LODRENMI-72018 format. One record per atom (N, C-alpha, C): x, y, z; residue in three letters. Coordinates in pm, whole numbers, padded with zeros to 5 digits, always signed. Each point is the difference from the previous one (the first is absolute). Last residue first. Example, Ala and Ser with C-alpha at 12.3 -4.5 7.8 and 13.67 -1.06 7.14 Angstrom:
REM LODRENMI-72018
+01285-00225+00708SER/+00082+00119+00006SER/-00077+00109+00073SER/+00029-00572-00007ALA/-00089+00119+00000ALA/+00090+00120+00000ALA/
END
This chain:
REM LODRENMI-72018
-13448-10401-18492ARG/+00065+00121+00044ARG/+00070+00068-00111ARG/-00427-00377+00104VAL/+00099+00044-00094VAL/+00059+00133+00055VAL/-00258-00467+00208MET/+00012+00146+00000MET/+00115+00039-00092MET/-00315-00458-00052PRO/+00122+00064+00053PRO/-00006+00149+00000PRO/-00426-00333+00076LEU/+00076+00052-00110LEU/+00124+00068+00053LEU/-00219-00394+00283PHE/-00003+00142-00028PHE/+00070+00032-00129PHE/-00238-00399+00345VAL/+00074+00010-00125VAL/-00016+00142-00050VAL/-00210-00254+00398PRO/+00128+00067+00015PRO/+00083-00007-00125PRO/-00549+00033+00045ARG/+00099-00105+00007ARG/+00136+00075+00004ARG/-00590+00070-00025PRO/+00132+00048+00046PRO/+00099-00114+00008PRO/-00390-00055-00364PRO/+00015+00006+00145PRO/+00135+00049+00045PRO/-00160+00188-00465ARG/+00014-00134+00052ARG/+00012+00006+00152ARG/-00028+00384-00256ASP/-00100-00075-00073ASP/+00002-00146+00047ASP/+00306+00356+00140VAL/-00116-00022+00083VAL/-00119-00066-00075VAL/+00573+00046-00002ASP/-00115-00016-00088ASP/-00122-00031+00085ASP/+00445+00283+00152VAL/-00070-00126+00016VAL/-00123-00002-00092VAL/+00513+00285+00093ALA/-00134-00007-00058ALA/-00056-00141+00009ALA/+00346+00294+00318ALA/-00003-00119-00085ALA/-00139-00014-00055ALA/+00345+00352+00321GLY/-00111-00016-00096GLY/+00013-00126-00080GLY/+00301+00202+00347ALA/-00101-00091+00047ALA/-00105-00033-00104ALA/+00396+00304-00051GLY/+00047-00128+00046GLY/-00108-00099+00039GLY/+00002+00568+00015ALA/+00046-00100-00095ALA/+00036-00131+00069ALA/-00385+00105+00168ILE/+00074+00026-00128ILE/+00102+00110+00029ILE/-00328-00158+00330GLY/+00144-00025+00010GLY/+00075+00013-00128GLY/-00508-00064-00055ALA/+00055+00019+00136ALA/+00150-00034-00001ALA/-00317-00049-00366ASP/+00083+00118+00000ASP/+00068+00026+00134ASP/-00203-00460-00270SER/+00005+00082+00122SER/+00095+00116-00018SER/-00307-00257-00389PHE/+00127-00011+00069PHE/-00005+00093+00121PHE/-00331-00261-00427LYS/+00020+00087+00115LYS/+00140-00016+00057LYS/-00348-00088-00478GLN/+00120-00028+00080GLN/+00003+00090+00119GLN/-00380-00202-00387LEU/+00034+00098+00101LEU/+00123-00043+00075LEU/-00207-00110-00527ARG/+00033-00042+00137ARG/+00023+00123+00085ARG/-00062-00075-00509ASN/-00121-00006+00083ASN/+00023-00051+00138ASN/+00318+00104-00369VAL/-00025-00141+00033VAL/-00120-00014+00089VAL/+00145+00428-00169GLY/+00043-00089-00110GLY/-00033-00145+00030GLY/-00066+00363+00317SER/-00107-00010-00101SER/+00036-00094-00113SER/+00119+00065+00524LEU/+00076-00041-00119LEU/-00103-00024-00112LEU/+00006+00286+00494LEU/-00076-00070-00103LEU/+00085-00026-00120LEU/+00123+00077+00542VAL/+00028+00040-00135VAL/-00082-00088-00096VAL/+00071+00169+00558TYR/-00076-00086-00092TYR/+00019+00053-00143TYR/+00248+00029+00525VAL/-00024+00065-00129VAL/-00058-00100-00095VAL/+00041+00072+00570MET/+00000-00092-00112MET/-00036+00081-00127MET/+00019+00137+00481GLU/+00111+00035-00094GLU/+00016-00101-00114GLU/-00348+00038+00363THR/+00092-00116-00007THR/+00126+00029-00080THR/-00327+00338+00063ARG/-00002-00064+00128ARG/+00100-00116+00007ARG/-00085+00260-00397THR/+00092+00063+00091THR/-00002-00061+00139THR/-00093-00171-00511ASN/-00069-00008+00127ASN/+00097+00054+00107ASN/-00018+00101-00556VAL/+00074-00031+00124VAL/-00101-00009+00116VAL/+00032-00042-00592ALA/-00063+00053+00116ALA/+00071-00047+00125ALA/+00008+00025-00595ILE/+00063-00028+00127ILE/-00075+00065+00109ILE/+00015-00163-00578ALA/-00060+00078+00109ALA/+00062-00045+00133ALA/+00158-00179-00417ALA/-00076+00114-00050ALA/-00059+00087+00106ALA/+00401-00388-00140PRO/-00060+00058+00119PRO/-00071+00131-00030PRO/+00219-00395-00292ASP/-00093+00109-00025ASP/-00072+00047+00130ASP/+00272-00444+00067GLN/-00030+00060-00130GLN/-00106+00110+00014GLN/+00310-00113+00434GLY/-00061-00078-00109GLY/-00046+00084-00116GLY/+00266+00109+00421VAL/-00134-00044+00035VAL/-00067-00084-00110VAL/+00496+00219+00237ALA/-00058-00069-00117ALA/-00136-00055+00035ALA/+00264+00430+00224VAL/-00053-00131+00028VAL/-00056-00056-00133VAL/+00369+00397+00217THR/-00084-00038-00115THR/-00044-00144+00022THR/+00208+00459+00312ASP/-00012-00141-00032ASP/-00084-00017-00127ASP/+00129+00427+00182ILE/+00070-00082+00099ILE/-00013-00151-00028ILE/-00021+00544-00227VAL/-00037-00140-00016VAL/+00075-00085+00098VAL/-00134+00524+00085SER/+00103-00081-00055SER/-00051-00146-00006SER/-00180+00430+00210ASP/-00035-00023-00142ASP/+00110-00075-00074ASP/-00053+00120+00485THR/+00116+00048-00081THR/-00026-00008-00150THR/-00342-00120+00316ALA/+00070+00106+00076ALA/+00113+00061-00084ALA/-00259-00378-00142SER/-00067+00127-00028SER/+00069+00116+00076SER/+00180-00474-00209ASP/-00012+00060+00131ASP/-00050+00144-00023ASP/-00091-00431-00330VAL/+00066+00130+00017VAL/-00021+00051+00145VAL/-00034-00470-00345VAL/-00033+00054+00131VAL/+00085+00126+00022VAL/-00186-00307-00449THR/+00106+00073+00064THR/-00054+00062+00130THR/-00144-00442-00322VAL/-00046+00112+00082VAL/+00124+00064+00067VAL/-00093-00329-00476GLU/+00065+00030+00128GLU/-00076+00112+00071GLU/-00008-00197-00472GLY/-00055-00093+00096GLY/+00055+00022+00142GLY/+00068+00241-00446GLY/+00104-00073+00070GLY/-00048-00097+00102GLY/-00294+00286-00261ALA/+00084-00074-00095ALA/+00103-00085+00071ALA/-00292+00280+00259GLN/-00073-00104-00069GLN/+00091-00082-00093GLN/+00086+00257+00461HIS/+00053+00012-00135HIS/-00058-00114-00079HIS/-00131+00280+00497THR/+00006-00119-00087THR/+00063+00037-00133THR/+00047+00210+00522VAL/-00025+00034-00142VAL/+00014-00131-00084VAL/-00045+00226+00544VAL/+00021-00119-00080VAL/-00047+00028-00143VAL/+00171+00280+00480LEU/-00076+00003-00125LEU/+00033-00127-00077LEU/+00034+00113+00557HIS/+00053-00044-00128HIS/-00101+00027-00111HIS/-00004+00030+00513ASN/+00036+00123-00074ASN/+00070-00035-00128ASN/-00220-00302+00325SER/+00146-00004-00017SER/+00055+00127-00061SER/-00465-00044+00091ALA/+00061-00067+00117ALA/+00153-00001-00009ALA/-00288+00169-00350THR/+00031+00096+00104THR/+00055-00066+00127THR/-00006-00113-00536ASN/-00014-00073+00127ASN/+00037+00098+00112ASN/-00175+00065-00539VAL/+00081+00042+00114VAL/-00033-00085+00119VAL/-00018-00044-00583ALA/-00071-00001+00128ALA/+00097+00039+00110ALA/-00063-00040-00597LEU/+00062+00051+00124LEU/-00089-00028+00120LEU/+00109-00203-00549ALA/-00092+00061+00093ALA/+00075+00037+00125ALA/+00172-00044-00535GLY/-00055-00090+00097GLY/-00102+00076+00090GLY/+00420+00029-00430VAL/-00136+00038+00044VAL/-00051-00101+00101VAL/+00532+00045-00025GLY/-00109-00013-00099GLY/-00133+00032+00064GLY/+00449+00037+00209ASP/+00030-00088-00114ASP/-00116-00007-00100ASP/+00142+00443+00312VAL/-00042-00138+00024VAL/+00004-00078-00131VAL/+00184+00494+00259ALA/-00012-00082-00123ALA/-00034-00143+00037ALA/-00116+00471+00270LEU/+00068-00128+00007LEU/-00015-00068-00136LEU/-00025+00552+00182ALA/-00051-00116-00076ALA/+00086-00122+00027ALA/-00137+00511+00265GLY/+00089-00066-00088GLY/-00066-00119-00066GLY/-00204+00348+00286LEU/+00127-00026+00064LEU/+00100-00066-00096LEU/-00455+00348-00017ARG/+00063-00116-00064ARG/+00136-00021+00055ARG/-00437+00243+00244THR/+00136+00014-00047THR/+00048-00130-00067THR/-00470+00305+00132ILE/+00050-00137-00008ILE/+00133+00008-00072ILE/-00280+00394+00314PRO/+00052-00049-00130PRO/+00036-00150+00012PRO/-00416+00046+00136MET/+00095+00086-00072MET/+00103+00057+00095MET/-00380-00277+00130VAL/+00047-00069-00121VAL/+00096+00088-00084VAL/-00134-00049+00569GLY/-00055+00046-00129GLY/+00062-00075-00116GLY/+00304-00011+00411TRP/-00145+00028+00010TRP/-00047+00048-00137TRP/+00445-00142+00049SER/-00050-00060+00127SER/-00150+00022+00018SER/+00192-00031-00502PRO/+00026+00082+00117PRO/-00056-00066+00128PRO/+00159-00311-00414PHE/-00112+00086+00038PHE/+00045+00093+00113PHE/+00320-00247-00380ARG/-00036+00011+00140ARG/-00114+00099+00020ARG/+00216-00358-00412PHE/-00047+00131+00040PHE/-00025-00002+00153PHE/+00253-00302-00429VAL/-00029+00009+00143VAL/-00036+00142+00031VAL/+00014-00367-00453ASP/+00022+00132+00053ASP/-00044+00004+00143ASP/+00165-00407-00331VAL/-00095+00032+00103VAL/+00039+00141+00050VAL/+00080-00273-00503PHE/+00046+00069+00121PHE/-00111+00005+00104PHE/+00187-00224-00518THR/-00105+00007+00100THR/+00061+00056+00127THR/+00107-00013-00585SER/+00042-00010+00141SER/-00120+00012+00094SER/+00016+00056-00496ASP/+00026-00139+00033ASP/+00035-00025+00146ASP/-00269+00433-00103GLY/+00071-00071-00106GLY/+00014-00144+00035GLY/-00158+00172+00382ALA/+00044+00115-00080ALA/+00087-00058-00110ALA/-00381-00165+00420THR/+00096-00030-00106THR/+00032+00129-00072THR/-00166-00093+00535TYR/-00030+00047-00133TYR/+00108-00048-00096TYR/-00212+00010+00557LEU/+00073-00079-00098LEU/-00038+00048-00141LEU/-00006+00234+00516VAL/-00075-00018-00125VAL/+00094-00073-00100VAL/-00066+00140+00567TYR/+00080-00065-00099TYR/-00086-00021-00126TYR/+00020+00321+00487LEU/-00079-00051-00112LEU/+00095-00061-00103LEU/+00034+00133+00563LYS/+00053-00012-00135LYS/-00096-00066-00095LYS/+00001+00109+00502GLU/-00070+00088-00091GLU/+00061-00005-00141GLU/+00101-00281+00395ASN/+00094+00111-00029ASN/-00057+00098-00104ASN/-00260-00372+00177LEU/+00099+00015+00107LEU/+00091+00121-00027LEU/-00347-00161-00302SER/-00043+00093+00102SER/+00096+00017+00112SER/+00031-00131-00536ASN/+00051-00046+00129ASN/-00037+00101+00107ASN/-00197-00150-00521PHE/+00029+00107+00096PHE/+00047-00065+00131PHE/-00035-00119-00572ALA/-00017-00044+00136ALA/+00043+00113+00093ALA/-00113-00147-00571ALA/+00036+00096+00105ALA/-00026-00063+00136ALA/+00040-00083-00597ALA/-00029-00049+00133ALA/+00041+00103+00104ALA/+00038+00066-00481THR/-00085-00116+00003THR/-00039-00049+00138THR/+00208+00441-00357PRO/-00011-00058+00134PRO/-00101-00112+00002PRO/+00315+00244-00376ARG/-00131-00069+00010ARG/-00009-00070+00132ARG/+00320+00411-00286ALA/-00025-00087+00119ALA/-00142-00059-00008ALA/+00217+00330-00296ILE/-00002-00139-00044ILE/-00028-00095+00111ILE/+00024+00476+00065GLU/-00089-00013-00116GLU/-00005-00142-00053GLU/+00285+00160+00368PRO/-00138-00036+00036PRO/-00092-00022-00118PRO/+00521-00012+00114ALA/-00070+00026-00128ALA/-00147-00040+00021ALA/+00299-00042+00355ASP/+00064+00115-00065ASP/-00064+00034-00134ASP/-00286-00251+00403GLY/+00124-00012-00071GLY/+00051+00129-00059GLY/-00512+00000+00119PHE/+00099-00104+00035PHE/+00122+00002-00087PHE/-00453+00316+00228SER/+00059-00056-00121SER/+00120-00081+00038SER/-00482+00215+00252LEU/+00136-00055+00006LEU/+00043-00049-00137LEU/-00371+00368+00246THR/+00019-00095-00105THR/+00149-00041-00003THR/-00337+00196+00425PRO/+00118+00006-00089PRO/-00005-00103-00113PRO/-00476+00136+00182GLY/+00124-00020+00067GLY/+00117+00000-00098GLY/-00501+00045-00060ASP/+00094+00106-00034ASP/+00129-00010+00079ASP/-00436-00259+00011SER/+00098-00053-00094SER/+00100+00106-00040SER/-00361-00130+00444ARG/+00048+00097-00097ARG/+00110-00065-00087ARG/-00456-00139+00348TRP/+00134-00030-00052TRP/+00035+00098-00106TRP/-00342+00069+00450THR/+00014-00028-00145THR/+00144-00035-00032THR/-00187+00156+00429ASN/-00088-00112-00039ASN/+00014-00036-00148ASN/+00403+00243+00237GLY/-00136+00005+00053GLY/-00078-00124-00040GLY/+00382-00017-00263ALA/-00006+00128+00068ALA/-00146+00018+00051ALA/+00366-00402-00219ARG/-00132+00034+00056ARG/+00014+00131+00070ARG/+00290-00187-00443TYR/-00004+00013+00147TYR/-00137+00041+00044TYR/+00370-00179-00433LEU/-00137+00032+00036LEU/-00010+00005+00150LEU/+00411+00030-00392VAL/-00037-00023+00137VAL/-00145+00047+00022VAL/+00265-00194-00461ARG/-00064+00113+00066ARG/-00038-00041+00145ARG/+00364-00138-00448ALA/-00087-00042+00112ALA/-00058+00126+00066ALA/+00215-00163-00524ASN/+00007+00080+00119ASN/-00078-00064+00113ASN/+00027-00115-00494GLY/+00134-00011+00061GLY/+00016+00087+00124GLY/-00378-00107-00333SER/+00057+00135+00005SER/+00131+00006+00079SER/-00221-00418-00044GLU/+00009+00053-00136GLU/+00061+00142+00000GLU/-00085-00231+00422GLN/+00100-00069-00083GLN/+00021+00066-00134GLN/-00133+00165+00504ASN/-00060+00009-00133ASN/+00099-00053-00103ASN/-00097-00047+00564VAL/+00098+00001-00107VAL/-00074-00003-00132VAL/-00125+00180+00521VAL/-00047-00079-00112VAL/+00104+00016-00114VAL/-00027+00063+00573VAL/+00067+00036-00124VAL/-00054-00094-00106VAL/-00211+00197+00498ALA/+00049-00112-00084ALA/+00059+00053-00127ALA/-00178+00161+00547ALA/+00029+00024-00136ALA/+00036-00133-00072ALA/-00032+00164+00485ALA/-00133-00010-00057ALA/+00010+00025-00152ALA/+00378-00042+00301HIS/-00031+00124-00062HIS/-00143+00007-00059HIS/+00223-00384+00211ASN/+00027+00110+00095ASN/-00044+00137-00056ASN/-00029-00407-00265PRO/-00104+00010+00107PRO/+00024+00113+00096PRO/+00095-00119-00514ALA/+00082+00069+00097ALA/-00084+00025+00122ALA/-00025-00355-00459ALA/-00061+00074+00109ALA/+00106+00060+00092ALA/-00006-00151-00542ALA/+00071-00021+00127ALA/-00062+00093+00107ALA/-00098-00237-00538LEU/-00031+00099+00106LEU/+00086-00036+00124LEU/-00027-00112-00587ALA/+00037-00028+00139ALA/-00032+00117+00092ALA/-00180+00086-00443GLY/+00017-00143+00032GLY/+00032-00019+00146GLY/-00195+00375-00426PRO/+00041-00025+00138PRO/+00004-00150+00029PRO/-00029+00302-00442GLU/+00011-00144+00031GLU/+00051-00022+00144GLU/+00069+00489-00131ARG/-00066-00095-00087ARG/+00033-00144+00043ARG/-00031+00467+00321GLY/+00076-00049-00114GLY/-00081-00101-00077GLY/-00145+00205+00412GLY/+00111+00092-00033GLY/+00087-00048-00111GLY/-00423-00182+00198SER/+00126-00060+00045SER/+00117+00090-00026SER/-00546+00125+00104GLY/+00101-00025-00100GLY/+00129-00048+00057GLY/-00466-00112+00253LEU/+00077+00121-00039LEU/+00108-00038-00100LEU/-00475-00174+00314LYS/+00095-00028-00107LYS/+00069+00129-00035LYS/-00295-00228+00454GLN/+00040+00112-00087GLN/+00086-00056-00113GLN/-00244-00283+00323TYR/-00007+00130+00064TYR/+00025+00116-00097TYR/-00184-00551+00011LEU/+00080+00098-00073LEU/-00020+00141+00057LEU/-00052-00451+00305GLY/-00069+00083-00096GLY/+00095+00096-00070GLY/+00064-00306+00393ILE/-00041-00086-00113ILE/-00080+00083-00100ILE/+00359+00218+00320GLY/-00079-00113+00045GLY/-00034-00091-00119GLY/+00155+00398-00204GLU/+00000+00003+00143GLU/-00096-00110+00051GLU/+00290+00134-00482ILE/-00104-00079+00070ILE/+00015+00017+00148ILE/+00158+00250-00491ILE/+00021-00004+00144ILE/-00118-00075+00061ILE/+00263+00034-00510ALA/-00125-00015+00073ALA/+00030-00012+00150ALA/+00264+00230-00447VAL/+00015-00082+00119VAL/-00135-00002+00071VAL/+00161+00091-00553GLN/-00055+00044+00130GLN/+00041-00096+00113GLN/+00020-00014-00514ASP/+00100+00088+00062ASP/-00047+00060+00128ASP/-00224-00341-00281GLU/-00056+00137+00016GLU/+00099+00102+00054GLU/+00087-00480-00066GLY/-00070+00037-00120GLY/-00065+00140+00003GLY/+00239-00199+00375SER/+00093+00034-00112SER/-00078+00042-00125SER/-00057+00009+00534VAL/-00096-00031-00107VAL/+00066+00039-00134VAL/+00154-00119+00546SER/+00030+00066-00123SER/-00093-00051-00110SER/-00087+00031+00546VAL/+00008-00091-00113VAL/+00035+00083-00128VAL/-00012+00011+00592LEU/+00013+00075-00124LEU/+00027-00095-00118LEU/-00231-00014+00531VAL/+00074-00072-00105VAL/+00000+00087-00124VAL/-00105+00059+00572THR/-00003+00049-00138THR/+00088-00087-00091THR/-00082+00078+00506ASP/-00093-00094-00062ASP/-00021+00027-00147ASP/+00312+00213+00310LEU/-00109+00078-00061LEU/-00106-00092-00054LEU/+00388-00177+00199ASP/-00050+00090+00100ASP/-00113+00086-00053ASP/+00235-00309-00294PRO/-00088-00061+00096PRO/-00060+00096+00103PRO/+00164+00026-00508LEU/+00030+00081+00118LEU/-00092-00044+00112LEU/+00179-00228-00502ILE/-00092+00020+00109ILE/+00061+00088+00106ILE/+00013-00153-00575THR/+00077+00015+00122THR/-00099+00037+00110THR/+00009-00220-00550ALA/-00066+00061+00119ALA/+00101+00013+00111ALA/-00057-00089-00595GLU/+00064-00023+00129GLU/-00079+00069+00113GLU/-00208-00029-00455THR/+00116-00091+00007THR/+00046-00025+00142THR/-00459+00165-00348PRO/+00077+00020+00125PRO/+00113-00103+00009PRO/-00341+00128-00387GLN/+00135-00059+00007GLN/+00071+00040+00134GLN/-00435+00275-00064SER/+00060-00082-00102SER/+00141-00044+00029SER/-00350+00114+00410GLY/+00031+00057-00132GLY/+00077-00095-00089GLY/-00214-00067+00456VAL/+00100+00106+00009VAL/+00035+00062-00131VAL/-00389-00319+00312GLU/+00039+00045-00135GLU/+00098+00115+00014GLU/-00110-00404+00351ILE/+00012+00142-00014ILE/+00047+00035-00140ILE/-00222-00407+00342GLN/+00055+00015-00132GLN/-00005+00150-00032GLN/-00010-00320+00489ALA/-00038+00109-00087ALA/+00064-00010-00135ALA/+00026-00349+00344LEU/-00066+00107+00075LEU/-00053+00114-00088LEU/+00128-00563-00028LEU/+00004+00126-00072LEU/-00082+00104+00078LEU/+00272-00435+00209ALA/-00131+00047-00038ALA/+00011+00136-00068ALA/+00351-00285+00207LEU/-00001+00038-00143LEU/-00142+00031-00049LEU/+00168-00101+00460THR/-00092-00088-00067THR/+00001+00012-00150THR/+00297+00251+00285PHE/-00015-00127+00076PHE/-00088-00099-00072PHE/+00086+00459-00152PRO/+00116-00087-00017PRO/-00011-00137+00070PRO/-00374+00325-00240ASP/+00035-00039+00135ASP/+00116-00097-00005ASP/-00080+00350-00415TYR/-00032-00130+00064TYR/+00026+00004+00150TYR/-00090+00317-00491VAL/+00046+00003+00138VAL/-00045-00129+00070VAL/+00105+00214-00533TRP/-00081-00091+00084TRP/+00062-00003+00138TRP/+00002+00359-00445VAL/+00074-00055+00117VAL/-00097-00086+00080VAL/+00014+00162-00557ASP/-00054+00013+00135ASP/+00096-00057+00102ASP/-00009-00018-00509GLY/-00006+00138+00043GLY/-00052+00019+00140GLY/+00094-00401-00298SER/-00140+00036+00031SER/-00012+00139+00061SER/+00428-00194-00127GLY/-00090-00019-00114GLY/-00141+00048+00023GLY/+00348+00014+00344HIS/+00038+00084-00118HIS/-00107-00007-00108HIS/-00023-00065+00541ASN/-00031-00079-00120ASN/+00015+00088-00126ASN/+00171-00023+00550VAL/-00024+00083-00110VAL/-00017-00083-00128VAL/-00073-00086+00552VAL/+00055-00054-00122VAL/-00042+00089-00116VAL/+00038-00013+00580TYR/-00046+00075-00115TYR/+00073-00053-00124TYR/-00134-00155+00540VAL/+00091-00020-00112VAL/-00065+00072-00121VAL/-00052+00041+00580ARG/-00054-00002-00139ARG/+00112-00027-00098ARG/-00117+00093+00562ALA/+00059-00104-00087ALA/-00069-00002-00135ALA/+00060+00451+00309PRO/-00077-00123-00002PRO/+00052-00096-00104PRO/+00325+00069+00113ASP/-00102+00042+00095ASP/-00072+00125-00053ASP/+00329-00237-00267ASP/-00004-00089+00120ASP/-00118+00033+00092ASP/+00064+00048-00544ASP/-00017+00086+00116ASP/-00017-00090+00122ASP/+00223-00064-00525VAL/-00066-00056+00117VAL/-00006+00108+00110VAL/+00051-00048-00587VAL/+00050+00053+00128VAL/-00085-00056+00111VAL/+00121-00070-00574VAL/-00069-00042+00123VAL/+00064+00069+00119VAL/-00033-00001-00602GLY/+00058+00037+00126GLY/-00082-00050+00117GLY/-00140-00187-00423TRP/+00135+00052-00016TRP/+00060+00031+00137TRP/-00422-00299-00298PRO/+00049+00058+00130PRO/+00146+00040-00009PRO/-00375-00123-00361GLU/+00141+00038+00001GLU/+00041+00062+00135GLU/-00504-00042-00009ALA/+00082-00032-00115ALA/+00142+00059+00013ALA/-00261-00108+00456GLY/-00043+00058-00125GLY/+00096-00038-00111GLY/-00022-00348+00391THR/+00024+00143-00011THR/-00069+00053-00122THR/-00019-00469+00366PRO/-00010+00064-00132PRO/+00031+00147+00008PRO/+00219-00349+00352ALA/-00124+00074-00024ALA/+00001+00055-00143ALA/+00251-00393+00366VAL/+00002+00070-00129VAL/-00132+00069-00018VAL/+00327-00233+00432ALA/-00127+00027-00068ALA/+00025+00075-00128ALA/+00354-00203+00281LEU/-00115-00008+00084LEU/-00132+00015-00071LEU/+00541-00175-00083LEU/-00108+00077-00061LEU/-00127-00020+00080LEU/+00514-00039+00198ALA/-00117-00072-00046ALA/-00100+00099-00061ALA/+00443+00072+00227ASN/-00008+00011-00145ASN/-00122-00071-00059ASN/+00148+00090+00474THR/+00009-00135-00054THR/+00000-00007-00151THR/-00011+00422+00235ASN/+00098-00083+00076ASN/+00016-00138-00064ASN/-00313+00337-00160ALA/+00141+00050-00022ALA/+00102-00089+00073ALA/-00489-00118-00225ASP/+00059+00008+00135ASP/+00148+00036-00015ASP/-00399+00138-00353MET/+00111-00092+00026MET/+00051+00020+00139MET/
END
């Protein structure tokens, strides 16, 4: 899709049940995680030509990328493992430190990533040491009652070394905030928690130093100032916002509305006060969804 005109440029086939996707700018590659077929397909982003099909294991779900290492990490939920891809080949597999790994968050300054284990309610820090990846990094738990926490999403802010993990605890939903050390992966300090309105997804806009959080039930995106971890705005986007991504070059936020099969976008530049959601399933037009405060 053309990010400026919202035009659909091309469509390519995938494996069974495509789930997660990450993009490597240099070299230019798109990695698509296929949950049903247990593999990752790699494409040329300019032509959508298939470059490789990489078997990773049973029921892979999410992926994250460390561009400087030419490395993609994939959670393999059916095996409680994480697959490490370098370039277009499988490099290593290692344990996730829990049960049912899902969301991943890359910590590029640390040659590390955090994998969230939904069923066991914890997260594990994986890191590269020399030529191998290790799974004996810190284990993170969430909230005041970690035994009932179920983490579902994670995002890392490389500007201030903060890790954000979204989780449910009973009928409530929170985002826990952690800080990585200036070097290495230990110790990691829990700074506190933000109460949010419901289950959703997370992304970080490093251009504005904002965290954006979707609320699927409420049809909204909350914008958080990552410097102070305070809510500064809420943007109405539409029904069932299930996934979110940020283009840090343009500060445009893209939100997938799974309930109506549409993509919405709004500008994070100058928030609070500048965000307005635009339906990108139709041509650009000066008709915006209202901002909710």
